[in-house]
C-alpha positions in Angstrom: 0.0 -0.1 -0.1 1.6 3.2 -0.8 2.3 6.2 1.7 -0.5 8.6 1.4 1.8 11.4 2.6 4.6 10.3 0.1 5.2 13.1 -2.6 4.6 10.4 -5.3 0.9 9.6 -3.6 0.8 13.7 -3.4 1.6 14.8 -6.7 -0.4 11.6 -8.1 -4.0 13.4 -6.6 -5.5 16.8 -6.3 -4.3 18.8 -3.6 -6.3 19.8 0.0 -8.3 23.2 -0.9 -7.6 25.4 2.3 -11.1 26.9 3.1 -10.3 30.6 4.0 -13.6 31.8 3.8 -14.7 29.2 6.4 -11.6 29.5 8.9 -12.3 33.6 8.4 -16.3 33.2 9.4 -15.1 31.0 12.7 -12.8 34.0 13.5 -14.7 36.5 13.0 -17.3 34.6 15.3 -14.6 34.3 18.2 -13.8 37.9 18.0 -17.7 38.7 18.5 -18.1 36.7 21.6 -14.4 38.0 22.8 -15.8 41.6 22.2 -19.2 40.9 24.2 -16.9 39.6 27.2 -14.3 42.4 26.6 -17.4 45.2 27.0 -18.8 43.2 30.1 -15.5 43.4 31.7 -14.2 46.8 30.8 -17.4 48.7 29.5 -15.6 49.3 26.3 -16.6 49.0 22.9 -13.5 48.7 20.5 -13.6 51.2 17.7 -12.0 51.5 14.3 -11.4 54.1 11.8 -11.0 53.6 8.4 -9.9 56.5 6.4 -9.8 56.1 2.4 -8.6 59.1 0.3 -10.0 59.5 -3.3 -12.8 57.8 -4.9 -11.1 54.2 -6.2 -14.2 52.4 -6.5 -12.3 49.3 -5.4 -11.2 50.6 -2.3 -14.5 52.0 -1.8 -16.0 48.2 -1.8 -13.7 47.1 0.5 -13.8 50.1 3.0 -17.2 49.7 3.0 -17.4 45.8 3.6 -15.1 46.6 6.4 -17.3 48.7 8.1 -20.1 46.4 7.9 -17.5 43.5 9.4 -16.9 45.8 12.2 -20.3 46.2 13.3 -21.2 42.5 12.6 -18.7 41.6 15.4 -20.1 44.3 18.0 -17.2 47.1 17.4 -17.8 50.5 16.3 -16.7 51.8 12.7 -15.6 55.3 12.2 -15.6 56.1 8.6 -13.4 58.9 7.1 -13.6 59.5 3.4 -11.7 62.4 2.1 -11.6 63.9 -1.8 -8.8 63.1 -3.8 -7.4 66.5 -3.3 -6.8 65.9 0.1 -3.5 67.5 1.0 -0.7 65.4 3.1 -1.2 67.8 6.0 -4.8 67.8 6.1 -4.6 63.4 6.5 -1.7 64.0 9.0 -4.0 65.9 11.0 -7.1 63.7 11.0 -4.6 60.9 12.1 -3.5 63.1 15.0 -7.1 63.9 15.8 -7.8 60.2 15.7 -4.7 59.2 17.9 -5.7 61.4 20.7 -9.7 60.1 20.6 -9.7 57.3 23.3 -13.1 55.7 21.7 -10.5 54.8 18.4 -8.6 51.9 19.4 -7.6 50.8 15.8 -7.1 53.3 12.6 -6.3 51.8 9.0 -5.5 54.3 6.1 -6.5 52.5 3.3 -3.6 52.3 0.6 -2.7 53.2 -2.2 -2.7 56.9 -1.5 -3.0 59.6 -4.3 0.3 61.2 -5.7 1.6 63.3 -3.5 1.0 61.9 -0.2 3.9 60.0 1.3 2.6 56.4 2.5 5.4 56.0 4.4 5.1 59.2 6.3 1.1 58.4 7.1 1.3 54.8 8.5 4.2 56.1 10.6 1.9 58.7 11.9 -0.3 56.3 13.6 -0.2 55.5 17.0 2.0 52.3 17.1 -0.7 50.8 19.8 -3.6 51.7 17.1 -1.5 50.7 14.1 -3.9 48.0 13.5 -2.1 47.4 10.1 0.8 46.7 11.2 2.6 48.6 8.9 4.5 51.6 11.0 8.2 51.7 11.8 7.5 50.5 15.6 5.8 47.5 14.7 7.6 46.2 11.9 10.6 46.2 13.9 9.3 44.7 17.0 8.2 41.9 14.5 11.6 41.6 13.3 13.2 41.1 16.6 10.5 38.7 17.6 8.9 41.2 20.1 5.2 41.3 20.7 3.3 43.8 18.3 0.6 44.0 15.9 1.1 41.9 13.2 0.2 43.0 9.2 -3.4 40.8 8.4 -2.6 39.0 5.4 0.7 37.7 6.6 -1.2 37.1 10.1 -4.3 35.2 8.0 -1.5 33.2 6.1 0.3 31.8 8.9 -3.3 31.4 10.8 -3.9 28.9 7.8 -1.0 27.1 7.7 -0.9 26.2 11.2 -4.5 24.5 11.2 -3.2 22.7 8.4 0.6 21.9 9.1 0.3 22.2 12.9 3.9 23.1 14.3 6.0 24.2 11.5 9.6 24.0 12.9 12.0 22.7 10.8 10.0 23.0 7.4 11.6 24.8 4.2 9.5 27.7 3.4 9.9 30.1 0.3 8.3 33.6 -0.1 8.0 34.7 -3.5 7.3 38.6 -3.3 9.2 40.8 -0.9 7.2 43.8 -0.2 6.5 45.6 3.2 3.3 44.6 3.0 3.2 40.9 2.9 6.2 39.2 1.7 8.6 40.5 4.3 6.5 40.3 7.4 5.5 36.7 6.3 9.2 36.0 6.2 9.5 37.2 9.8 6.6 35.2 10.7 7.8 31.9 9.3 11.1 32.5 10.7 9.7 32.9 13.9 7.8 29.9 14.1 11.0 28.1 13.1 11.1 27.3 9.3 14.0 27.8 7.3 12.8 30.8 5.0 14.2 32.0 1.8 12.7 35.2 -0.4 12.4 35.3 -3.9 12.4 38.9 -5.4 12.4 40.6 -8.7 16.4 39.8 -8.5 16.5 36.2 -7.9 17.9 34.4 -10.9 16.0 31.4 -10.9 12.8 31.6 -8.7 11.3 28.6 -9.9 14.1 26.4 -8.8 14.1 28.0 -5.0 10.5 27.9 -5.0 11.1 23.9 -5.6 12.7 23.5 -2.5 9.7 24.6 -0.5 7.7 22.6 2.2 5.6 25.6 2.5 5.5 27.9 -1.0 3.7 31.5 -0.4 3.3 33.4 -3.1 2.4 37.6 -3.2 3.7 39.3 -5.9 0.6 40.7 -8.1 1.6 38.8 -11.3 -1.4 36.2 -11.9 -0.3 32.8 -12.7 3.5 33.3 -12.5 4.0 30.1 -10.4 3.1 26.9 -12.9 3.9 23.4 -12.0 7.4 23.4 -12.4 7.7 25.7 -9.6 5.9 23.8 -6.7 7.7 20.5 -4.9 5.4 17.6 -4.8 2.8 17.7 -1.4 4.4 21.1 -0.8 1.5 24.0 0.9 0.7 26.6 -1.3 -0.5 30.0 -0.1 -1.5 32.4 -3.0 -2.2 35.5 -1.4 -2.3 37.3 -5.5 -5.9 38.4 -6.7 -6.2 39.8 -10.2 -9.4 40.1 -12.5 -9.0 38.7 -16.0 -11.5 39.1 -18.5 -11.9 35.8 -20.0 -12.7 35.0 -23.7 -16.3 35.0 -23.3 -16.3 38.8 -22.0 -17.0 38.0 -18.7 -14.3 38.9 -16.0 -13.1 36.5 -13.1 -10.6 36.3 -10.2 -7.2 34.9 -10.4 -4.2 34.5 -8.2 -0.8 34.4 -8.8 -0.8 30.6 -8.7 -1.5 28.9 -11.7 -4.3 26.9 -10.0 -5.4 24.0 -12.7 -1.5 23.3 -12.7 -0.4 23.3 -9.2 -3.3 21.7 -7.9 -2.4 18.4 -9.4 1.0 18.8 -7.7 0.7 20.4 -4.2 -0.6 18.6 -1.1 -2.6 21.5 0.2 -3.3 25.0 -1.7 -5.9 28.2 -1.0 -7.9 29.0 -4.0 -8.9 32.4 -5.1 -11.3 33.6 -3.9 -12.2 32.1 -1.0 -8.6 31.5 0.1 -6.4 34.4 2.0 -8.7 37.4 0.7 -11.3 36.6 3.4 -8.4 36.1 6.3 -7.6 39.9 5.9 -10.7 41.4 7.5 -10.9 38.8 9.9 -7.7 39.2 11.2 -8.2 43.2 11.0 -10.9 43.1 13.2 -8.7 40.7 15.4 -6.2 43.2 15.4 -8.8 45.6 16.2 -10.2 44.0 19.8 -5.9 43.4 20.5 -5.5 47.0 20.4 -8.6 47.8 22.7 -7.5 45.1 25.4 -4.0 47.1 25.2 -5.8 50.3 25.9 -7.1 49.0 29.3 -4.3 46.6 29.9 -6.6 43.6 29.9 -3.9 40.5 29.7 -6.0 38.9 27.1 -4.4 40.8 24.4 -1.1 38.4 25.4 -2.8 35.9 23.1 -0.8 32.7 23.2 -0.5 29.3 21.8 -3.5 26.9 19.8 -6.0 29.7 21.2 -4.6 32.5 19.2 -4.3 30.7 16.1 -7.3 28.5 16.2 -10.4 29.9 17.3 -12.4 27.8 19.5 
């Protein structure tokens, strides 16, 4: 009888789909219960302020979804929709006001920002304890040296999915394709902190496919749809596809695809996230979790020091 965990067997069967949509639903439900308990204990309702500059349709939809999900878990949502002509100084003034507002525990400025506004200056203006996107220098620095802080939402969601599927990640080879500050770099640090041997492939990597084939865990976040083909993937590997691109089909309709050529890779990998329905739903769920964490930090609640299984696998 063949070993179902062997590479040969994994390569001959279809990969298991990692259901990010279902996991995110469980995480949101757990967060809603924890919000109730937090309010009963402290009399405080976590508040999330989301700032959108400009009128990009995709960003507007995303921001409104965030507001809707914030209300659904029992938190307060503060929306700030600013015109395209908003100056950097005006945006920084708003952030200063939100930093000082005790009813607001998390602040998120939707990226990208219009030309003429420095995104690094904006993200660093957010108070570290309210930086629920985890993109400011303080939280990024804490992650880099293995200290507790607020972790960027998408990489955190990826790690939750990986730990739910694989358990202890120590000793595994992990390759992250993409080196952005938003996903690639923090993802690599999270995996390193979990005990993985980590490599990063980026635009100057000479043979990224060869490097990717060494991975037990392959995380792809480049924004280049269908970059990763069958020959990039080690048989039986776990593949996390962060990318999402809307393309037009031959019929004239559009559909969402990832950075991984799913139809090819699904027959090689052991586990894989679909697009849509994989990593995407985890981002908002982790944003809500980070907002609750920020609220806990604001009152010195030890519940913010989540650790172990409960941190990754909500009951």
